[in-house]
C-alpha positions, 0 to 999 in steps of 0.5 A: 900371465904364465905358469912357471913350467909348461909341462904342468899345463899339458897340451901343446902350449907355445911359450912367450917369454915375459919374466915378472918380478917376485916379491923378493925382487929376483927375476922370475923363470915364469913365462906367459903361455900363449895357446892358439885358439880359434875361439875366445870365451865371451867372458874373457872378451868382456874383460879384455875390452874393459882393460883396453878401454881403461888403459888410455884413461889410466895412462892420462890420469897417472900422477907425476910420481916417481916410482921405486924400481926393482933392479930386475923389473918385468918389461911392459906388455899386455898381461891378459892376452896370453892367459885369455888364449889358454881357455880352460876352467882352471885358469882365471883372469880378472881385475883388482879394486885398484883398476885402473891404476892412478899412479902407474901407467903399466897396463898390467896394474890392477890385473890378476891371473890365476893358474890352478891344477886340474884337481885344484890341489895347487895354485900353480901361479897367481900373478897380480899387478899393483901400485903402492902409495908411499909416505913421500908424496911424490913416490910410489912402488908399482910392480907385478908379483908372482906367487907360486905353489900355493896349497889350497883347501878344497871342498868335498867334491873338489869344486872349490879351492880357498887359499892364503899366502904370506911372504916377507923378503928383501929385494934390491931397488935402483939406486942401491936401495933395499926394499923389504916386503910384507905381503898377504894374499887370500883367495877363493875360486870355483872351478869353471866359475868365479873367484875373489880374494884380497891382497895387501903389501907394505914395502919398507924402503931402506938406504945402503946403511939400512936406515928406513927412508920411506914406506909404501903400502897398498892397503887392502886390495880386493879382486875378482876373477872368472874362469876362462871357460865353464866346467 
């Protein structure tokens, strides 16, 4: 997935518009970065192969549950492709413990992309696709969220960064419903190496009168990522 501002990456990126949903439900100004590269990292190719092999399985095993839909939802499309072409040791791609997702047929579900600054002073953007089962058995919430501008703690030689982010907000859903989001994100990354973390969110669905009609939760989701190239 793509950082918010192409100027923050440097180089000659070509931008491909593909907005994602923020936890607040608003449309993101973020765009996917597509860099023309003649070579692709073997580790990225391996991740892409796993995703390609699992997309059909996820779609065929998706339950007939109805999804709570944010009003400004991101269009379906490949999440890994653009990120995989922007090979550098500060961009990470990977999968969550939900992959392949069982309810959502969005192929971005269960994927993670992380964009760091070169000095690891900032997580420019972390995007994660997920699904959350609801108390109502035939309902689920699924989306791709973007977390921007997270300041991490760095190791002595700036080779490792760890971060925590919390977010709580409201967002409109289809049908006049309102979703209240509580999200918690953790991560630890090594420049040019691997990383891991956790993600968890609880979504309270309310009607127009403010009455709670459903609650959806991911539970604790783990993820593992790797840099597109070694440092």
